[in-house]
C-alpha positions in Angstrom: 12.5 5.9 16.0 11.1 6.4 12.5 8.4 4.0 11.2 9.7 1.6 8.6 7.3 -0.7 6.7 8.9 -4.1 6.4 6.2 -6.1 4.6 2.4 -6.3 3.6 0.0 -8.5 1.8 -2.0 -8.0 -1.2 -5.3 -9.8 -1.8 -4.8 -12.3 0.7 -1.2 -13.0 -0.2 -2.2 -13.7 -4.0 0.7 -14.1 -6.5 -1.6 -12.3 -9.0 -4.8 -10.7 -9.8 -6.9 -9.9 -12.9 -8.7 -6.9 -11.0 -7.2 -3.5 -10.8 -9.1 -3.1 -7.3 -6.8 -4.6 -4.6 -6.9 -4.7 -0.8 -3.8 -4.3 1.2 -3.5 -5.9 4.6 -1.2 -7.3 7.4 1.1 -4.1 7.4 4.3 -4.8 9.4 6.4 -1.9 10.6 9.3 -1.4 12.9 9.5 2.0 14.9 6.8 3.9 16.8 3.2 3.2 16.5 2.2 4.3 12.9 -1.3 5.6 12.4 -1.2 7.2 8.9 0.2 6.2 5.4 0.3 7.5 1.9 0.1 5.3 -1.1 1.1 5.9 -4.7 2.1 4.0 -7.9 5.3 6.4 -8.3 7.9 7.3 -5.8 8.0 10.8 -7.2 4.5 12.0 -6.5 3.9 10.1 -3.2 4.6 13.4 -1.2 1.5 14.8 -2.9 -0.8 12.1 -1.9 -3.1 12.6 1.2 -2.3 11.2 4.6 -4.7 8.3 5.1 -5.6 6.4 8.5 -4.2 2.8 8.7 -6.9 0.4 8.9 -7.0 -3.4 8.6 -7.9 -3.5 5.0 -6.7 -0.7 2.8 -8.6 -0.6 -0.7 -6.6 0.6 -3.7 -7.3 0.7 -7.4 -4.5 0.5 -9.6 -4.2 3.1 -12.4 -4.3 0.9 -15.5 -5.2 -2.5 -16.7 -3.3 -5.7 -17.2 0.4 -5.6 -16.2 2.9 -5.3 -13.3 2.6 -2.6 -10.8 5.0 -1.2 -7.9 3.1 0.1 -5.1 4.9 2.7 -2.6 3.2 2.9 0.8 
């Protein structure tokens, strides 16, 4: 069965942040035991991103300053 990410939290489930450095955690997924992930702010270039090991806390730096972002994992 393929892995499907069903939920995750950002910055301890905060509704907003003033920092472009965020921490993603509490990844919940269905399927086999996932061990790797890719992350990107655009769906179009996620396949060019490297596979990284899943850890309890995933540090990520958003590409810009203040505004709304979509993160693809």
